[in-house]
C-alpha beads as a LAMMPS data file, in Angstrom:
LAMMPS data file: protein, C-alpha beads

98 atoms
97 bonds

1 atom types
1 bond types

-500.0 500.0 xlo xhi
-500.0 500.0 ylo yhi
-500.0 500.0 zlo zhi

Masses

1 110.0

Atoms # bond

1 1 1 56.431 192.459 -238.844
2 1 1 57.604 188.832 -239.003
3 1 1 59.908 188.856 -241.998
4 1 1 62.431 186.052 -242.182
5 1 1 66.080 187.096 -241.892
6 1 1 68.235 187.451 -244.983
7 1 1 66.922 188.265 -248.434
8 1 1 65.553 186.835 -251.651
9 1 1 67.572 187.167 -254.831
10 1 1 65.262 187.241 -257.824
11 1 1 65.203 187.510 -261.582
12 1 1 62.368 189.188 -263.441
13 1 1 61.445 188.674 -267.074
14 1 1 60.478 192.059 -268.466
15 1 1 57.859 192.698 -271.148
16 1 1 60.621 193.274 -273.728
17 1 1 62.171 189.864 -272.952
18 1 1 65.122 191.229 -270.985
19 1 1 65.992 190.132 -267.457
20 1 1 66.387 192.157 -264.289
21 1 1 68.193 190.802 -261.221
22 1 1 67.600 192.216 -257.759
23 1 1 67.197 191.389 -254.087
24 1 1 64.363 191.859 -251.620
25 1 1 64.660 192.007 -247.856
26 1 1 61.035 192.836 -247.053
27 1 1 59.272 190.104 -248.989
28 1 1 59.399 188.903 -252.555
29 1 1 55.708 189.403 -253.348
30 1 1 55.887 192.972 -252.097
31 1 1 58.931 193.699 -254.267
32 1 1 57.308 192.181 -257.372
33 1 1 54.235 194.331 -256.791
34 1 1 56.412 197.434 -256.373
35 1 1 58.144 196.705 -259.700
36 1 1 54.846 196.211 -261.530
37 1 1 53.430 199.414 -260.033
38 1 1 56.416 201.370 -261.337
39 1 1 57.540 202.194 -257.797
40 1 1 61.171 202.043 -258.899
41 1 1 61.721 204.568 -261.655
42 1 1 64.560 202.696 -263.304
43 1 1 65.001 199.773 -265.655
44 1 1 61.822 197.807 -264.979
45 1 1 59.476 200.821 -265.004
46 1 1 60.053 201.158 -268.759
47 1 1 59.542 197.423 -269.403
48 1 1 56.263 196.586 -267.668
49 1 1 54.761 194.242 -266.878
50 1 1 57.432 192.088 -265.282
51 1 1 57.082 188.520 -264.057
52 1 1 59.097 186.486 -261.627
53 1 1 61.349 184.077 -263.519
54 1 1 63.508 182.772 -260.642
55 1 1 64.165 183.375 -256.962
56 1 1 66.037 181.912 -254.039
57 1 1 66.108 182.889 -250.370
58 1 1 69.421 183.348 -248.575
59 1 1 69.311 183.416 -244.761
60 1 1 72.458 185.566 -244.628
61 1 1 72.071 188.989 -246.231
62 1 1 75.683 189.252 -247.383
63 1 1 75.321 185.932 -249.229
64 1 1 72.245 187.277 -251.043
65 1 1 74.097 190.434 -252.065
66 1 1 77.065 188.410 -253.355
67 1 1 74.823 186.101 -255.416
68 1 1 72.871 189.072 -256.817
69 1 1 76.103 190.716 -257.992
70 1 1 77.356 187.458 -259.466
71 1 1 74.173 186.791 -261.465
72 1 1 74.046 190.386 -262.721
73 1 1 77.371 189.708 -264.448
74 1 1 76.176 186.546 -266.154
75 1 1 75.339 186.151 -269.818
76 1 1 71.754 185.739 -270.934
77 1 1 72.452 182.035 -271.589
78 1 1 73.608 181.467 -268.004
79 1 1 70.600 183.358 -266.613
80 1 1 68.243 181.223 -268.691
81 1 1 70.022 178.047 -267.554
82 1 1 69.501 179.154 -263.946
83 1 1 65.803 179.755 -264.589
84 1 1 65.534 176.199 -265.951
85 1 1 67.617 174.784 -263.105
86 1 1 70.202 173.466 -265.578
87 1 1 73.254 173.602 -263.321
88 1 1 75.349 171.425 -265.642
89 1 1 74.951 174.005 -268.413
90 1 1 75.825 176.816 -265.999
91 1 1 79.073 174.994 -265.194
92 1 1 79.801 174.463 -268.905
93 1 1 79.145 178.106 -269.719
94 1 1 81.395 179.147 -266.838
95 1 1 84.307 177.158 -268.277
96 1 1 84.178 178.718 -271.737
97 1 1 86.856 181.292 -272.303
98 1 1 86.956 182.112 -276.014

Bonds

1 1 1 2
2 1 2 3
3 1 3 4
4 1 4 5
5 1 5 6
6 1 6 7
7 1 7 8
8 1 8 9
9 1 9 10
10 1 10 11
11 1 11 12
12 1 12 13
13 1 13 14
14 1 14 15
15 1 15 16
16 1 16 17
17 1 17 18
18 1 18 19
19 1 19 20
20 1 20 21
21 1 21 22
22 1 22 23
23 1 23 24
24 1 24 25
25 1 25 26
26 1 26 27
27 1 27 28
28 1 28 29
29 1 29 30
30 1 30 31
31 1 31 32
32 1 32 33
33 1 33 34
34 1 34 35
35 1 35 36
36 1 36 37
37 1 37 38
38 1 38 39
39 1 39 40
40 1 40 41
41 1 41 42
42 1 42 43
43 1 43 44
44 1 44 45
45 1 45 46
46 1 46 47
47 1 47 48
48 1 48 49
49 1 49 50
50 1 50 51
51 1 51 52
52 1 52 53
53 1 53 54
54 1 54 55
55 1 55 56
56 1 56 57
57 1 57 58
58 1 58 59
59 1 59 60
60 1 60 61
61 1 61 62
62 1 62 63
63 1 63 64
64 1 64 65
65 1 65 66
66 1 66 67
67 1 67 68
68 1 68 69
69 1 69 70
70 1 70 71
71 1 71 72
72 1 72 73
73 1 73 74
74 1 74 75
75 1 75 76
76 1 76 77
77 1 77 78
78 1 78 79
79 1 79 80
80 1 80 81
81 1 81 82
82 1 82 83
83 1 83 84
84 1 84 85
85 1 85 86
86 1 86 87
87 1 87 88
88 1 88 89
89 1 89 90
90 1 90 91
91 1 91 92
92 1 92 93
93 1 93 94
94 1 94 95
95 1 95 96
96 1 96 97
97 1 97 98
């Protein structure tokens, strides 16, 4: 098995319009297929089908885990800005403290 080191952090758009954030060490395509086959009995299995909205590979596993946790805590607006690649908006949304 010639998997690259590290992991992918990914965001799925679920059938109900919600987002799911996760990480995959053994290949992104494999993980997407597992989600769509209901392999994981949790959040996504009740919101099929899911589609890949965003992903990034991190060569260091601990970096991937840290980014996954960070994104999971983000608002929907920040997640959608990430999907669009709008990093200026992400910075603006990070500064707001109402």
